[in-house]
Backbone as CSV, one residue per row, in Angstrom:
resi,resn,N_x,N_y,N_z,CA_x,CA_y,CA_z,C_x,C_y,C_z
1,MET,-14.475,112.639,46.354,-14.343,111.548,45.410,-14.977,110.345,45.846
2,ARG,-15.787,109.538,45.280,-16.020,108.158,45.357,-14.821,107.447,45.346
3,LEU,-14.928,106.004,45.997,-13.554,105.063,45.981,-14.064,104.172,44.745
4,PRO,-13.126,103.764,43.807,-13.460,102.502,43.290,-14.160,101.415,43.625
5,PRO,-14.794,100.451,42.844,-14.969,99.687,43.014,-14.022,98.549,43.695
6,LEU,-14.391,98.025,44.864,-13.365,96.847,45.324,-12.811,95.447,44.404
7,ASN,-13.767,95.426,43.782,-13.522,94.374,42.589,-13.112,94.959,41.339
8,ALA,-13.408,95.703,40.941,-12.277,96.462,39.666,-10.604,96.248,40.139
9,ILE,-10.704,97.047,41.660,-9.715,97.072,41.940,-8.836,95.486,42.212
10,ARG,-9.643,94.875,42.639,-9.264,93.091,42.481,-8.400,92.764,41.033
11,ALA,-9.595,92.866,40.418,-9.291,92.667,38.691,-7.959,92.811,37.947
12,PHE,-7.661,94.348,38.389,-6.812,95.216,38.122,-5.115,94.721,38.726
13,GLU,-5.220,94.249,39.778,-4.322,94.429,40.628,-3.724,92.611,39.792
14,ALA,-4.781,91.627,39.857,-4.352,90.503,39.714,-4.095,90.452,37.991
15,ALA,-4.687,91.131,37.074,-4.037,91.642,35.760,-2.678,91.593,35.565
16,ALA,-2.307,92.692,36.646,-1.350,93.358,36.137,-0.247,92.316,36.946
17,ARG,-0.656,91.733,37.936,0.385,90.930,38.102,0.923,89.999,37.399
18,LEU,-0.248,89.067,36.918,0.085,87.897,36.215,-0.075,87.779,34.567
19,GLY,-0.181,89.497,34.014,0.015,89.995,32.992,-1.009,89.642,32.027
20,GLY,-2.226,89.499,32.512,-3.129,89.249,31.301,-4.741,88.797,31.993
21,PHE,-5.955,89.142,31.172,-6.941,88.802,32.207,-7.182,87.535,32.217
22,ALA,-6.541,86.491,31.269,-7.029,85.103,31.247,-6.503,84.963,32.568
23,ARG,-5.529,84.680,32.645,-4.855,84.164,34.153,-5.656,84.919,35.082
24,ALA,-5.884,86.143,35.106,-6.752,87.018,36.599,-7.653,86.163,36.576
25,ALA,-8.584,85.862,35.680,-10.029,84.941,35.599,-9.529,84.070,36.182
26,GLU,-8.751,83.315,35.596,-8.518,81.836,36.356,-7.868,82.140,38.000
27,GLU,-7.555,82.722,38.583,-7.146,83.138,39.799,-8.362,83.557,40.594
28,LEU,-9.257,84.240,40.121,-10.232,85.142,40.469,-11.620,84.370,40.268
29,ASN,-11.670,83.162,39.768,-12.751,82.459,39.545,-13.548,83.112,38.333
30,VAL,-13.579,84.090,37.902,-14.252,84.238,36.842,-13.840,84.512,35.118
31,THR,-14.930,84.964,34.527,-14.306,84.754,33.326,-13.266,85.533,33.100
32,PRO,-12.763,85.682,31.870,-11.873,87.000,31.524,-12.486,88.303,30.883
33,ALA,-14.198,87.946,30.467,-14.737,88.971,29.707,-15.229,90.063,31.037
34,ALA,-15.519,89.085,32.400,-15.164,89.996,33.276,-14.521,90.497,34.017
35,VAL,-13.180,90.210,33.661,-11.821,90.664,34.123,-11.963,92.067,33.924
36,SER,-12.038,92.085,32.053,-12.035,92.839,31.220,-13.249,93.681,31.606
37,HIS,-14.150,93.705,32.069,-15.272,94.564,32.033,-14.865,95.691,33.644
38,GLN,-14.499,94.728,34.495,-13.970,94.902,35.370,-12.993,96.610,35.380
39,VAL,-12.064,96.001,34.785,-10.819,96.602,34.332,-11.472,98.144,33.758
40,LYS,-11.990,97.908,32.646,-12.592,99.405,31.712,-13.354,100.153,33.016
41,GLN,-14.143,99.400,33.617,-14.900,100.100,34.937,-13.604,101.250,35.672
42,LEU,-12.964,100.191,35.919,-11.769,101.116,36.993,-11.346,101.928,36.010
43,GLU,-11.056,101.783,34.676,-10.474,103.159,33.942,-11.440,104.435,33.549
44,ALA,-12.906,104.157,33.678,-13.809,104.874,33.314,-13.742,105.863,34.785
45,HIS,-13.752,105.060,35.734,-13.724,105.651,36.825,-12.998,106.743,37.272
46,LEU,-11.794,106.205,36.908,-10.507,107.011,37.149,-10.055,107.535,36.008
47,GLY,-10.419,107.758,34.884,-10.930,108.724,33.552,-9.352,108.789,32.977
48,ILE,-8.849,107.347,33.371,-7.051,106.914,32.822,-7.097,105.471,32.270
49,THR,-6.268,105.370,31.363,-5.978,104.119,30.605,-4.985,103.167,31.338
50,LEU,-5.338,102.108,31.758,-4.334,101.283,32.441,-3.797,100.476,31.874
51,PHE,-4.185,100.085,30.734,-3.302,98.998,30.132,-3.527,99.530,28.523
52,ASN,-2.528,98.729,27.723,-2.212,98.856,26.713,-2.843,97.223,25.920
53,ARG,-4.353,97.126,25.210,-4.558,95.967,24.988,-3.731,95.600,23.625
54,LEU,-2.946,94.362,23.295,-1.617,94.277,22.616,-2.878,92.881,21.589
55,PRO,-2.326,92.367,20.854,-2.777,91.442,19.981,-2.714,90.188,21.030
56,ARG,-1.637,90.177,21.144,-0.828,89.086,22.269,-0.730,89.431,23.786
57,GLY,-1.638,89.816,24.614,-1.732,90.318,25.772,-1.974,91.718,26.659
58,LEU,-1.653,92.153,27.486,-1.359,93.495,28.053,-0.374,93.988,28.539
59,GLU,-0.157,95.312,28.360,0.869,95.931,28.513,0.252,97.088,29.781
60,LEU,1.146,97.668,30.804,0.457,98.401,31.614,1.002,99.842,31.414
61,THR,-0.009,100.779,31.086,0.670,102.084,30.691,1.274,102.409,31.616
62,SER,1.793,103.907,31.555,2.475,104.435,32.778,1.737,104.434,33.876
63,ALA,0.404,105.293,33.746,-0.205,105.372,34.358,-0.951,104.250,35.099
64,GLY,-0.804,102.960,34.657,-0.981,101.931,35.367,0.015,101.320,36.372
65,GLN,1.285,101.993,35.946,2.396,100.726,36.757,2.543,102.217,38.500
66,GLU,1.995,103.514,38.116,2.554,104.254,39.158,0.965,103.645,39.953
67,ILE,-0.237,103.379,39.393,-1.149,103.053,40.999,-0.875,101.471,41.732
């Protein structure tokens, strides 16, 4: 199995820790859309959903909490 892209892991970690793509983007000096894209790439690579996307933010799924 190939390892997931490092930027995708960084984006996931920052979004999980900070509670949103916008805050993660600010910390990583990228756009929120770039963080979202990286997280979606990681989800596709792993075959699981890591976040529930809510109208006002994110919520880690149980699978996302385990990572």
